[in-house]
N, C-alpha and C positions, 0 to 999 in steps of 0.2 A: 389541680394543674400537677402534672407529673413530670418532674425533671429528667431530660433525656441526657444532656451533658452540658459542660461548661468548657468553653475554649478561651485560651489565652493566646492571642497573636502578638508576635513581636516582629515589626517590619524594620529590617536592618538597612537596606539601601535601595534607591529608587534611581532611574534613568532621568534624563532632561524634561521628558514628557510626563513624568509622574508615576511611571510604570514601576511596579515593585519587581526588583531583580534578586532579592533574597529576602525570604520570609521564613520564620518559625511559627508553628501552630501546635500547642500543647492542649490535648483534650483530656478532660477529667470527668469522672463519673458521679461526683459527689459535691453538694453546694460549697463545701469549704475547699474545694480544689485540692484534695489531699491524695485522692486515688487517680494516678495517672493511666489513661487508657493507651495513648500511643504519643509520640513525639514525632512531628513532622517538620521536614525541611523542604522549601519550595523555592527553585532556583530558575529564573527566566533569562533567555537571551533573545536579543531582537537583531535581526539581520540588517535593517535598514531604517531610517527616518520614516519612510512612509507607512511601513507596517507598524512601526512603534507608535506613531501617532494614533493608530487605531487600536493600540493596545494588543496586537497580535504578535506573540512570542513566536520566533522561528525555531526555538528548543525550550522546551519546559521539562524540568525534572522534578518529581515529587517523590522524596524518600522517607519511609517511615520505620521507627524503631520502637521498641516496647519501654526504653527509657532514654534519658537524656544525654547519656554517655556517648551515644552513636557508635558504639563499639561493634565490631565486625560480627560478633556472636548475638547480637541484639537485633539484628534487622527483622522486620517485618516483610517489606516488600519495597520495590521501587518501580515508578512508571515514567517512562520516558516518552514524550509526544515531540515529534519532529513534522514541522510543516514544510513540505517539498515544494509546494507551489503557492504563490500570492498572485491576485490579480493587479491590474493596473492602478487599483484604489487602495492596495494594501491589505485587501481581504483574504484570509487564509482559505485556499480552495481545497488542496489536497494535503491530508495529515496521516501520519503513521504513529500508533501508540502500542508500545510493548510494556507488559508488566512482568517483572521478575519477582520470584518468592524465595524465601530462605528455605532451602532445602539441601540436606546433607552437607552443612556447614558452609554453604555458599550460595549466593544469589543465581538463580536459574530462571531463563525466561520461560513463562508458562502460558500467556495468552497475547494476542496481537489484535488491534482493531485497525482496519483501513477505513478512512473517513473521507468522503468527498461532500463539500458544501456549494451550494449553488443559489442563484436567484437571491441575491442580496438586496435588502431594503437601504434606503438612504443613510440609516444608521450603522449599516454593517452587519445587520443580523441576517443569518441564512435562512430563508423561507423553506428551503427544501435541503435535505441530508440523506445521503446513504452511508450506512455503516456495514461493513463485512467483519465478522467476529471469528476467529480462530483460535483453537487450542493448540499448543506447542508442546511437543513431545521430543526427547532426546533419547537415541539409542546408540551409546557410546558418543561418538563426535556427530553423528548424523542426526540433523534437525529434520522434523516433519511437522508442517503447519496444516491442520485439519479444519476445514471451514465449518462452522457450527450454525451460524445464522446469517442471512443478509436482511437488513432493515432499511425501510423507507420512511423518513421522517417529514411531515408536513408541519411546520411551525407557523401557527396563524396569529399569535399574539405575543407580544414581549412587554415587560414592565419598564420602568425607567431606567433600571439598572442592567437591562439586557437580558433578563432572565426570561425564559419561555415559560409562559403560563397556560397556553393552550394549544395542544398539539395532538395529532395522530400518528400512529407508529403501525406500520404493516411489516410483520415479520414473516420472512420465507425460510425455506430449508436451504436454499442455494440462490445464487445471483442470475442465473441464466440458463438456458438449455433445456433439453428434455427432462422431465421430472421435478422442474420447479413447482413447488407446492406453497401455498399461503398457510401459514400456521395459525395465526390470529392476527387480530387488529385491535389495537387499543386506543381509547380516547382519554387523554391525560389532562387534568386541570391541576395546576401548582399555585401555591401561594404561601405567605409568611416565610421569604427567604431568608437565610442568614447572610452575614457579610461576605461568606465564601460561596455563596451561590447555592446552598443546599435548601430546598423546600422543607419547610416546617410541617406543611400539610399539602397532601395530595389526594385527589379523587381519580381512581382508574376504572374504566369499564372496558370489559374484553368482549369483542365480538367475533364470530367465527369467518367472516367475510366483510368485505368493504362494502 
């Protein structure tokens, strides 16, 4: 067995429903946890009791640094995910996620994802999702978002901790209109999840059509 990494998790605060509102995750590359890969801070905010009861944050910020000082020149990246629409059961329907990377001595938005979740089961798992991915560029102060892919997810099976273990992903060059082309279709099987929801084992088969 080859060691991939070791993570030390520090849960600092919770809300009344047991949701983590502040968490630190330190990832190491060696068995003695001597070589730090990155230092991560996860902050979650909840808009109301209904969505909080489901564990769905209205605002989630994940910040990463190369060391634990969290100094301004030690940034790796920061991802901010905002849920803009919940359904009447507190499920997250529409979300925007932006990732900023450390560039030219500052954090700069580099990518964006627009996510739509639908067809929720009784446990709040989204059985279908669409994700539009963009690259973000700046010329001076002018921002340009360029669509890279449009993806349709069919989530068939989830485990007891709400990780998707069986899904199909169809990837297109754009979301609609003339020239929309199917790029590929992937069947994915995932297992051996860590406590942070990362699959330890995946099997992916890629097809040219559905």
